[in-house]
TORDOTI-968026 format. One line per 8 residues: their letters; for each residue x, y, z of N, C-alpha, C, O. Coordinates in nm, 3 decimals, always signed. Atoms other than C-alpha are relative to their C-alpha. Layout:
% TORDOTI-968026
A = X:Y:Z:X:Y:Z:X:Y:Z:X:Y:Z  ...
% end
This chain:
% TORDOTI-968026
MYGIQPRV = -0.042:-0.080:+0.111:-1.380:-0.483:-0.840:+0.091:-0.084:-0.089:+0.192:-0.136:-0.041  -0.079:+0.073:+0.097:-1.243:-0.654:-1.149:+0.024:-0.145:+0.041:+0.130:-0.201:+0.010  -0.010:+0.141:-0.033:-1.304:-1.002:-1.006:+0.073:-0.031:+0.129:+0.065:-0.144:+0.177  -0.070:+0.024:-0.126:-1.091:-0.964:-0.694:-0.056:+0.097:+0.104:-0.050:+0.218:+0.087  +0.057:-0.081:-0.106:-1.257:-0.841:-0.377:+0.110:+0.053:+0.092:+0.204:-0.020:+0.123  -0.098:-0.052:-0.096:-1.059:-0.610:-0.146:-0.002:-0.082:+0.128:-0.107:-0.126:+0.173  -0.010:+0.072:-0.126:-0.933:-0.785:+0.167:+0.121:+0.048:+0.077:+0.218:+0.096:+0.018  -0.109:-0.042:-0.087:-0.708:-0.706:+0.461:+0.101:-0.114:+0.007:+0.065:-0.226:+0.044
LASGTGGR = -0.106:+0.101:-0.008:-0.377:-0.893:+0.442:+0.071:+0.006:+0.134:+0.122:-0.096:+0.182  -0.062:-0.018:-0.131:-0.240:-0.751:+0.768:-0.054:+0.129:+0.059:-0.099:+0.218:-0.014  +0.042:-0.123:-0.066:-0.332:-0.488:+1.024:+0.081:+0.018:+0.128:+0.143:-0.076:+0.177  -0.073:-0.028:-0.123:-0.181:-0.322:+1.327:+0.028:+0.148:+0.010:-0.033:+0.228:-0.060  -0.040:-0.139:-0.016:-0.021:+0.001:+1.441:+0.146:+0.011:-0.040:+0.221:-0.086:-0.033  -0.139:-0.015:+0.045:+0.301:+0.145:+1.314:+0.034:+0.145:-0.019:+0.020:+0.225:+0.073  -0.044:-0.135:+0.032:+0.425:+0.460:+1.144:-0.109:+0.103:+0.026:-0.226:+0.070:+0.045  +0.093:-0.110:-0.030:+0.264:+0.794:+1.199:-0.027:+0.084:-0.124:+0.063:+0.114:-0.202
ARHRQSAR = +0.041:-0.097:+0.101:+0.070:+1.011:+0.957:-0.081:+0.105:+0.075:-0.177:+0.072:+0.145  +0.069:-0.107:-0.072:-0.043:+1.347:+1.089:-0.110:+0.059:-0.086:-0.098:+0.067:-0.208  +0.115:-0.060:+0.067:-0.376:+1.506:+1.001:+0.044:+0.123:-0.078:+0.114:+0.210:-0.025  -0.028:-0.113:+0.090:-0.346:+1.749:+0.708:+0.149:+0.020:-0.029:+0.189:+0.130:-0.068  -0.139:-0.006:+0.039:+0.022:+1.673:+0.657:+0.029:-0.115:-0.096:-0.031:-0.222:-0.086  -0.036:+0.103:+0.097:+0.178:+1.478:+0.373:+0.073:-0.114:+0.070:+0.148:-0.093:+0.165  -0.071:+0.119:-0.047:+0.299:+1.126:+0.440:+0.051:-0.074:-0.123:-0.016:-0.077:-0.226  -0.056:+0.078:+0.110:+0.522:+0.915:+0.218:-0.038:-0.147:+0.020:+0.012:-0.214:+0.111
LSLKVNGS = +0.044:+0.139:-0.006:+0.352:+0.581:+0.159:+0.078:-0.081:-0.102:+0.109:-0.031:-0.210  -0.071:+0.086:+0.093:+0.532:+0.290:-0.002:-0.056:-0.142:+0.007:-0.111:-0.184:+0.109  +0.034:+0.142:+0.004:+0.456:-0.065:-0.108:+0.103:-0.067:-0.089:+0.100:-0.052:-0.211  -0.101:+0.074:+0.075:+0.751:-0.278:-0.211:-0.054:-0.139:-0.028:-0.102:-0.207:+0.062  +0.052:+0.130:+0.043:+0.653:-0.587:-0.408:+0.112:-0.078:-0.065:+0.179:-0.029:-0.156  -0.099:+0.091:+0.058:+0.883:-0.878:-0.485:-0.066:-0.137:-0.012:-0.066:-0.215:+0.084  +0.076:+0.124:+0.017:+0.686:-1.169:-0.631:-0.124:+0.005:+0.086:-0.209:+0.092:+0.067  +0.116:+0.002:-0.089:+0.433:-1.259:-0.362:+0.025:+0.071:+0.132:-0.063:+0.074:+0.218
ALTPGING = -0.036:-0.069:-0.125:+0.614:-1.060:-0.087:-0.034:+0.148:-0.010:+0.011:+0.217:-0.101  +0.044:-0.139:-0.005:+0.455:-0.724:+0.002:+0.049:+0.064:+0.129:+0.029:+0.009:+0.237  -0.048:-0.070:-0.119:+0.617:-0.473:+0.238:-0.051:+0.144:-0.004:+0.002:+0.226:-0.079  +0.051:-0.138:-0.005:+0.413:-0.160:+0.320:+0.086:+0.085:+0.092:+0.148:+0.035:+0.185  -0.076:-0.092:-0.085:+0.576:+0.148:+0.470:-0.064:+0.137:+0.003:-0.146:+0.172:-0.082  +0.044:-0.139:-0.010:+0.507:+0.501:+0.583:+0.119:+0.083:+0.049:+0.184:+0.049:+0.147  -0.110:-0.091:-0.032:+0.762:+0.784:+0.594:+0.134:-0.073:+0.016:+0.213:-0.040:+0.104  -0.126:+0.073:+0.001:+1.046:+0.539:+0.523:+0.010:-0.116:+0.097:+0.109:-0.188:+0.095
APLVRAPV = -0.003:+0.109:-0.098:+0.959:+0.294:+0.803:-0.094:-0.112:-0.043:-0.210:-0.086:-0.076  +0.089:+0.111:+0.034:+0.824:-0.054:+0.727:-0.110:-0.017:+0.105:-0.087:+0.008:+0.223  +0.113:+0.020:-0.092:+0.483:-0.131:+0.879:-0.013:-0.144:+0.047:-0.098:-0.175:+0.130  +0.002:+0.141:-0.040:+0.551:-0.504:+0.914:+0.143:-0.045:+0.028:+0.237:+0.012:-0.027  -0.133:+0.052:-0.030:+0.845:-0.703:+1.058:+0.054:-0.086:-0.114:+0.173:-0.083:-0.144  -0.037:+0.086:+0.113:+0.847:-0.949:+0.769:-0.100:+0.026:-0.111:-0.214:+0.063:-0.083  +0.094:-0.024:+0.109:+0.691:-0.918:+0.423:-0.127:-0.085:+0.014:-0.123:-0.199:+0.059  +0.127:+0.070:+0.006:+0.324:-1.013:+0.392:-0.002:-0.077:-0.131:+0.042:-0.024:-0.233
RDTACLRG = +0.004:+0.081:+0.122:+0.270:-1.295:+0.139:-0.142:-0.008:-0.054:-0.236:-0.033:+0.021  +0.129:+0.013:+0.067:-0.015:-1.296:-0.114:+0.025:-0.035:-0.146:+0.106:+0.030:-0.212  -0.019:+0.043:+0.138:-0.039:-1.475:-0.447:-0.123:+0.029:-0.087:-0.130:-0.020:-0.200  +0.123:-0.026:+0.075:-0.381:-1.342:-0.559:+0.025:+0.082:-0.127:-0.045:+0.062:-0.226  -0.025:-0.089:+0.115:-0.236:-1.081:-0.799:+0.150:+0.002:-0.032:+0.218:+0.098:+0.005  -0.143:+0.005:+0.031:+0.106:-1.184:-0.926:+0.037:+0.081:-0.124:+0.155:+0.109:-0.146  -0.027:-0.082:+0.117:+0.071:-0.983:-1.248:-0.121:+0.086:-0.029:-0.233:+0.052:+0.011  +0.110:-0.089:+0.034:-0.138:-0.699:-1.380:+0.040:+0.145:+0.008:+0.159:+0.178:+0.014
IAGICAGG = -0.021:-0.144:+0.002:-0.175:-0.325:-1.375:+0.000:+0.054:+0.143:-0.081:+0.013:+0.225  -0.006:-0.063:-0.131:-0.077:-0.116:-1.072:-0.108:+0.107:+0.011:-0.141:+0.171:-0.089  +0.102:-0.101:-0.021:-0.341:+0.113:-0.921:+0.001:+0.050:+0.142:+0.052:-0.017:+0.232  +0.012:-0.059:-0.133:-0.408:+0.339:-0.625:-0.145:+0.038:+0.022:-0.208:+0.096:-0.066  +0.138:-0.032:-0.033:-0.745:+0.376:-0.453:-0.003:+0.058:+0.141:+0.059:+0.003:+0.232  +0.014:-0.060:-0.132:-0.832:+0.603:-0.162:-0.103:-0.074:+0.085:-0.098:-0.067:+0.208  +0.092:+0.087:-0.071:-1.119:+0.371:-0.070:-0.112:+0.068:+0.076:-0.161:+0.011:+0.174  +0.109:-0.065:-0.071:-1.383:+0.621:+0.039:-0.042:+0.127:-0.070:+0.015:+0.166:-0.172
WYPAQFSD = +0.052:-0.124:+0.056:-1.577:+0.937:-0.031:+0.061:+0.118:+0.073:-0.012:+0.205:+0.122  -0.069:-0.110:-0.063:-1.318:+1.171:+0.113:+0.116:+0.041:-0.090:+0.164:-0.040:-0.170  -0.105:-0.046:+0.090:-1.052:+1.382:-0.056:+0.134:-0.066:+0.029:+0.171:-0.087:+0.145  -0.136:+0.054:-0.011:-0.710:+1.229:-0.120:+0.082:+0.061:-0.111:+0.032:+0.080:-0.223  -0.091:-0.056:+0.100:-0.415:+1.377:-0.302:+0.123:-0.090:-0.009:+0.177:-0.134:+0.092  -0.119:+0.078:+0.024:-0.131:+1.184:-0.458:+0.096:+0.084:-0.083:+0.056:+0.140:-0.185  -0.099:-0.072:+0.080:+0.188:+1.350:-0.579:+0.128:-0.082:+0.000:+0.152:-0.163:+0.089  -0.127:+0.072:+0.014:+0.524:+1.219:-0.694:-0.019:-0.150:+0.005:+0.057:-0.220:+0.073
VTVAP = +0.027:+0.144:+0.004:+0.378:+0.873:-0.763:+0.098:-0.066:-0.095:+0.115:-0.020:-0.208  -0.093:+0.075:+0.082:+0.634:+0.626:-0.896:-0.035:-0.147:+0.004:-0.054:-0.204:+0.111  +0.015:+0.145:+0.010:+0.575:+0.273:-1.019:+0.119:-0.048:-0.081:+0.135:-0.008:-0.197  -0.122:+0.044:+0.067:+0.898:+0.097:-1.109:+0.015:-0.151:+0.012:-0.027:-0.211:+0.111  -0.022:+0.146:-0.009:+0.995:-0.263:-1.190:+0.107:-0.035:+0.100:+0.137:-0.152:+0.120
% end
C-alpha cells in the first residue's frame, strides 16, 4: 500500500485485551523509535527501531474484514 508493504517489526505476548471490551492502544514515536502499548503498559522492553517511514501522514488500519471501532483518537507531535 502506497509503496511500503506491511511488515512485522516485533511480536510476542504482553498486555491483555478482552473480547468485546474496549482497550486503549498506543504507539509512541520518537524519530525511528517505536513503543507500542495496550491499556497503559508497554508491549516491548525497549523501543523497536525502524527508519522506513520517518515522515508522512499518520493512519490507522484494522487489517481485515472484521468490525473495528476507534474512539478518542489523538495524533500529537
